[in-house]
N, C-alpha and C positions, 0 to 999 in steps of 0.2 A: 394707790393700789399697784402692787407688784404684778407684772405680767407673767403668767405661768410659763409661757414658752421661752422666757429669757432666763429661767433658772438653769444652772449647770450642776451636774451631779457626779459623784464618785462613790465607789464602794470598796471597802476593805473587808475581806472575808478570811477568817482564820479557821483552821480545822485540825482535828486530831487524826491519827493514822491507825489503821488496822493492817497487819502485814499478811503475807501469803499463807502463813500458818494459822491465821485467824487470831493472832494475839494483838491486844491493845498495846500501842507503843507510846511511851511518855518519858519523862525525865529519869525513870528508874531503869529503862532498858534500851534507850535509843541514844545515838551519838550525833553530834553536830557534823562530824566527818561523813557519816553514811548518808545523811540527808543532803549534804553538799553535792553529792553525785547527781542528784535530781536537779538541783539549781544550776549546776554547770551545764546541763543539757538544754537549758532554756535560753532564749535569746536576750541580749541586752539591747533595749530599744532606746536610742540616744535621746529622742524627743521627750521621753517620759520625765527626764530630769527637770523639765520646766514646771511640772505640777506635782511631782512626787519627791518627797524628801529622801535622800540617800543615807543620811546619818554619818557620823564621824568615822565609823569603823568600816564603812563600805559593805556591810552585811545586807543593806537594803538597796543595793545598786540596781536591782531588777524589779519588775512587777511582782515577781515571786521571791519570797525569802523565807528563811527559817526563823520562826518565832520562838523566843526563849528568854532566858535570864542570863544577862552578861555579868561576868565576874572580872574583877580587877585586883591588881596587887596593891600593897599598902602605899605605893608611890604613884598609883593611877595607871599602871601599865595593863593593857587588856590581856587577859589570860585565856578565856574560853567562853563559850555560850552553851548553857545547858538547854537542850531543845524541849519544846512542848508540842510542836507541830509545824505546820506551814501556814503562810498567809499569801493571799493574792490581792493586789491593789490595782484598781483601774486608774488610768489617768483621768483628769477632769474631762467629762463628756458633755456634749451639747444638749443632751436630754436624758431623762431617766431610762427610757428604752435603750438608748445607745450604751449607757453604763451597764445595764443588765446584760445586753447582748455581748458586750466586751468581756464581762466577767465570765459568762458561759463559755465563750470561745477560749479565754485564757485558762479556764479550768480544764477544758479538753486538752489544751497543750500540756498542762501539768500532768494529766492522766497518762498521756503518751510518754512523757519523760519518766514518770514514776513506775510504769508498768514493768520494765525489766527488773525492778527490785522488789516487785510484789506488793507495793504499797497501794492502798486505796483509801479515800477519805471517809472518815466517820461523820455522820450527820447528827451531831449532838453538841450541847453547849457547855458541858461540864465533864471533867474527867470522871468516868463512871466507877472507877475502882479506888483511886487515891482520895484521901480525905484532907490531906494537908501537904504543903510543900515547905520543907525546912532547909534553909541555906546551910550547906555543908562544904567547907567550914563556915562558921558564922561570918556575917559581914565585918570587914575590918574597918578601922577608923576612917580611912579614905572613902570607902564605899558608903558609909553612913552619912558623911558630910555631902558626898556627891548626890545622894538620893534625897534631895531637898524638898521636892514637891509632894503634895498629898498622894498623888498617883504613884510616884516612885517609892514612897514609903509603904505602899500597900501592894507592891509588885508580886508578893507571894500569892496574892489572890489571883492575879492574872495567869499564873502558872497552872491553875486548875480549871480555868474557864476558857471557852471559845465563843467568839461572837463577832458580829460585823459592826463596822462603822458605816453608816449611810450619811454622806456629806453633801451639802448643797451650798450654793452661793448665788447672788443676784447682783448685777452691776449697779442697780439703783438702791441697794440696801446699805444704808450708812451704819455707823457704829451703834447709834442708839436703837435703830430698828433691829439690827442683828442681836443686840443684847435682849431686847424685848422678846424676840422669837426664841432665843435660847431659854429664857426664863419661862416662857409659855410651854415649850416642849418639856422642860424639866417638871413643871407642875402636873401636866397631863400624862406624863410617862407611865404611871401605874395602870392607866386605862388603855394605853396604846400597846404595851408590850405583851399582853396575854395572847395576842394574835400570832405571836412567834414562838411560843413556849416549846422547847425541845430538850429539857433536862430533868426528866423524872427519876433519874437514877443517882444513887449516892452510896459510896462504900461497898459496891458490889451487889446492891439490891435496889428494890424500889424505895424511893425516898418517902413517898406518901402524898406528895403534891405534884405540881406540874413543871416548876422551874426552880430547882435548887440553885441554879446559877443566879437568878434574880434575887432569891432569898439571901444568898451569900454575899453578892457584890454590890448591889445598888444601895447606896447610902455611904459606905466607905469609898466607893468610886462613883464617878458622875454618870448621869443619864445623858448629858449634853456637854459638849465642849465647843467653844467658839474662839476663833483666832483673830487677833488684831495687830496692826503695826503701830497702834497708838499706845505705847507702854505707859504714858502718863494717865491713861483713862482706865487701866485695868483695876477691877474691883476684886480684892482677894476673897476667897471662900474655901471651905473645906467640905467636900472635895472641890476641886477647881472647876469653875464655870468659864472664866475668861483666861486665855493664855496668849503668850507672845507668838506671833507668826514666825516660823523658823525659815521659811523661804517666802519670797514676795507673793507667790500664788496662793499661799495660805491665808493672807489677810482677807477678812470677810467670810471665811469658810465656817460653817456650822456643822458639827458632827453629832449625829444621834448615835449613842453608844450602848443603849440599853436593850436592844433586841437580842433574843437568842438566835442561834444559827438556824436559818430555815432548812428544812429537809430537802427542799427543791429550790435551786437558785432562782427559778422563775418567780418565786414568791416575793422577790424584791420589788416586782412591779406593783403589787398591791400594797406592800408595806411602805414603799417610797411614796406612792400616791396618798396614802393616809397621812404621812408627815406633811406633804405639800398642802393637803387640804386643811390641816390644822394651822399651818403657817398663813394661808390665805384667809381663813375664817376671821370674822370680826365680832363673833358672839361669845366666844369663850374668854372669860375675864381672869381666870386664875393665873398667877405668876409665882415662881419660886426660884431662888438662887441655888438651892441644894435639893436633891431628891428626897421625898418623904419616905423614909425607910420602912416604917410600919405599914403603909399602904401598899408599897411594893411587895412586902412579905405576905400580906393578905392575898394579893393577886397571885403570888407565886404558889401559895398553898391551895387555893380554892378556885382560881381562875374565874370563869363566868358562872360558876355555881354560887358564888357569893353575890347577894343582891346589890350591894354597893358597887362592886367591880362591874357587874353586868350593866347596871344603870349608867355608870360613868362611861363605860365603853360604848354603849348605845348613843349617849349624848355626843361623845367625841366623833363617832363614826357618822352620825347624822350631820353634824356641823361640817365635817370634812366634805361629805358628799354635796352639801348645799353650796360650798365655796368653790368647788372644782368645776371646770368646763365639762360638758357631757362626756367627751371621750375619755377624760381622766377619771370621771366618776365611775364609769363602768368597771375600772380596775378594782373597785372596792367590793364588787359582788361576792368574791370568795370570803371576804371578811364578814359580810352580812350573814352568809350561810353558817360560818363558824359560830357567830354570836347566837343565831337562832337555835342552833343545835347544842349550844353550850359546850362546844368542843374546841380543843386546841390541837396542834400537831402532836403534842405529847400523848394525847389519848391513843393514837394509833401505835406509838412506841410501847405504851403500857400493854396494849392488846397483844402485840407480837411477843412481848416478853412472857406474858401469861400463857400464850399458846406454846412457846418453845422452851421457856425456862432459861433463855440465853440472852444476856444483855447485848452482846455484840451483834446478834442477829437483828435486834431491835434498832440498833444505831447505824448499821451498815447501809 
């Protein structure tokens, strides 16, 4: 039995931007250079390099960085990054509360740095206006070869989506145990993610469901990614479930990637507790190496109004609550309320849009 208090957590949170004129900013009207002004005003914390990967280009040298699509010449020379928004990464923290508190504090730092330029974060999980990202110019031969993994081959999807990665690890969790956890979370992902839904808009209007992001991405892209330094034990899949640790601290790390962006950062306490409860549970027997796209799409369209999604979510939530220590279990109370009312965060966004007729008011 893994001890709950020995888990370590990290959160990566990406988000789009609304500017001072009330305009949505994305790859059509924002530049890497203007966003760099914000990053330049934020500190470089040397100790972060122990648990956060900086990347070959140095774009991710800080906790805060510009998320986007990197372009290269036909000889592999870096040319530019087309921005989609910002991302904040916490270092690995000793508890879920510490990770959430760190994220909230670092988001406040970003707000201070972004304020002079009129930027504020949008709380949504999908570009509400654009319906596709097309590489212009098309990828050259070098870029096509370089983008070898399933995720890199579907990078055009990530240019339209915004979402968090909630990661965790445990010192006593060996490779086989990590793989089992990753398969378990992949299987139960369709009944976990509705508690986070925040993408009811598509192409400048209501989509008709509650998470166009989930409908769009889950299947082609993973729900869960786990890292190992045992390259001889990697089991290939499409999308990827197991990947090579890029820095020593990544070995044994499990990332849940299927949540929508929560409208309030404090919601990570309940969402993280739900993941931990599913990990600790010994009654849920489902396992999958790739996410079930059709069930995710059912959840994305109907959320808790669908009886199968509602029943599955109730089963997962009850199992998580039973497996968690009492203090942790209390964090699940807001999720119980959502399920009882058959509501997701997207419901409030839809209500605001119907009252105002303005998408940006609903996502601000």
